[in-house]
N, C-alpha and C positions, 0 to 999 in steps of 0.2 A: 504494500500500500504506500501511497505517496502523501506528501504534506496536505494536499487538498482533500484527502479522505478523512481528515480529523478536524475537530473543532479547534479554533485558535488556542483555547485554554489547554486542551489536551496536548496539542503540538508543542506548546511552550514547556510543559512539564516533561514531555519526551526529550526535548533538546537538552534541558537542564539535567535530567537524570542520565542521559547518555554521556553528557559532558562529565558528570561526576564519576561514572565508570572509567572514562578515558583518563581523567586526571589521577584517579587512584592507581591506575596502571602506570602512568607517567612518573608518579612518585615512588613506585615500587612497593605499594601497599597491597597489591593483589596477591592471591594465593592460587595460582592457576585459575580454575573456574569455581573455586570452593568457598566463596562468600557471596553475599547478596547486598544490594541496595534497592530499596523499594520506595515508590512515591505514589501518593493518592492523586487521582484525577479529580479536579475540583467539581463539586456539584454531583458527585456519584459515589457509589460504594465500591468502585473498582480501583485497581492498583496496577502499576507497571513494575515489571521485574525483568531480569536479564534472561535471554534465551540460553538454556542450559547447554554447556559445551562451547560456547563462544568466549574467546578471551576478552578481557575487559577493554583492551585497546582496539578491538574490532567492533565494539557495540556502537550502533547508530540509533538515532531517534526512531526510525521506522522498524528497526529489528526488535525493539522492546516488546514484551508480551503482556497483554492486558488480562488480568485475572480477577477473581472475586476473593472474599476473605477465606474461602476454603481452598484456595489455590487452583481453582478450575479456570481454564481459559474461557473467556466470555466473548472473544472475537476471533476471527480466522487468523491463524498464524502458522507458517511452516515450521516453527520452532516449538520444542517442548520446554517445560520448566522442570525444576527439581522440587517436587512438592515437599519433600522432607526439609529442604532448605528454607522453606517459607514458614516453618513452625514458629521460630522466634518472631519473625516479622508480623505474622498474622495475629499473634497474641498481643503485641504492642499496638498495632493499628486498631484492633478491636477495642482495646481498653483506653487508649489515649487518642481522643479525637483531635487533639492539637498536634499529634505526631504525624504530619503529612509525609515526612520522609524518615526512613529508618536506615542507618548505615552501619554495617557490621564488617569488621576486618580481622585478620589473623596475623598481624605483623609479628616478627620475632620479638621486637621490643615490647609490644603490647602484651604478648603471651608471657614474656619474662617478668614483667611487672605484675601481671595477674597471678603469677605463681608465688610472689613474695607475700608473706603473712601480713606485713604492714601496708601493702598496696601502694598507692600513689602517695608520695611524700610532698609536703609543702616546702620545696627547696628551690623553686624557680618561679620567675614571673609567669611562665607558661603554665605552671601547675595550678595557679590560684583560680583560673577560670573553671577548669573541670572540678576542682575541689569545692566550688560553691554550689554544685548541683550534681553530686556523684553518688551512685549506688553500687553495690556489689552483689553478684549472684554466684552462689557456690556451684561447683561443677557437679553435674548429674549424669555424665556420659554424653555421647553424641545427642544433640537436641532433636530427638525424633518422637518423643512421647507427649501426648496431649496433656497428661497430668502435670507436666512441668510448667505449663503455661501460667497458671495462677501464681506460682511462686516467682516466676520471672517477672511478671507484672508487678507483684508486690515489692520486689527488690528494686525495680526501676522507680516505682512510685511516681512522683511528679518531677523527677530529675530529668536532665537532658543528657547525662552521661551514665554509662553502665560499664563496669569492668566485670567480665565473665571469667571467674576464677579458672585458671589452667586452660583457658580457651581463647580469649581475645578481647576486643574492644567494641563498644556499640555507642552510637549517638543518635539522638532524634532531633528533629527540627520542624518548624512550621512550614518550611520549604526546603528545597535541595541545598541551597546555598548555606542556610543555617546549619543543617546537619553536617555538611562538609567542613565548615570552619570550626565547628565543635570538635570534629575528629582531628582537624589539623592541630588544634591546641593540645588535645589529649595525647596524640601520637608524639608530638614534639616533647611534651612533658615526660613521657616514658623514656624517650631517647636520652634526654638530658639527665634524668635520674640515673640511668645505667652508667653514663659517662662519669657522673659525679661519684657514684659508688666505686667505680673502678680506680679512682685516684687514691684510695686507701686512707684518706684522712676523715676526721669527723665532719659532719655536714651541718650547715647553718640553716635552721628552719626560719620560715617567714613568720613574723608575729601574728598572733590570733586576730588582733584588731584590723590588720590589713586584709586578712582572709575574709573577715566579715563583710567587707565592702566589695568583694570580688565580682559579684554578679552585676551590680550597677556599673562598676568600672569596665567590665567586659563589653557591656552594651555601648557605652560611650566611646570605647576605644576602637570598636570594630564595625559599627553600623553607621550608615549614612542614609537618611530619608527612608527608613524602614527596611533597608536591604543592606547586605554586606558590601562594603565599598570595594573590596578586592575581587568580587565575583566576575565583573566584566573583564577585568584583566586576566583572570584564569581562562575565560573563553577566548580572549585574543591570543593567549599563549597556545592554546590547543589549535586554533586556526593556523597560526604560524607553523606549527609542527605537522599539520595535515591530518589531524585526527578526524574520524568520520561522524562526530556527534550530531552534526546538522543534517545528515543524510536520512 
């Protein structure tokens, strides 16, 4: 299907979500085909997800698959999806009406921090944003079981960030840009923590009073007129590199 076959609202979400897949690949955050990013189509109960088996740098707006909350395809597509991979996403989308985008990755740094008993530490400016809205979910094996969904939702609560113990990282946002930049901060905070710990010296924590203002500071520091100021630049970078997100 081509651009003219979709509503303008759906096409914009398709472009943004495909761009998110492409930039995740560009940053090296992908894990072959084994994570997912989902986004809700405005005014519907339908969602977009990656075609299973397609590498993230290959994903385009038109290749994304439209599904319902049960993971069933609701429009014609030559591509299949991985229903098991939608377990986490369907639970969050159903419970959090504000979570229009759910982004989940398995980076080495994210998994390494998820395995540490103390989790993410308040030791960098990058860490204060996730720490202002962070939950943890204990590992229950590969996320295939329906009965895990309520516990996952409870652990996320109304937070924007979730560390899945022994598994990886997850962020949610009111749109694709929000979810991406939340992940950008969380992933960077994990990388910095591992570097700091590798130095062998004691670490200097950020004072509690600064952490308390983190959410308000994050909004002021990163948003412009209701959207993230860097997102257009991300799209321009992808255009320069020839990624297929607009196709």
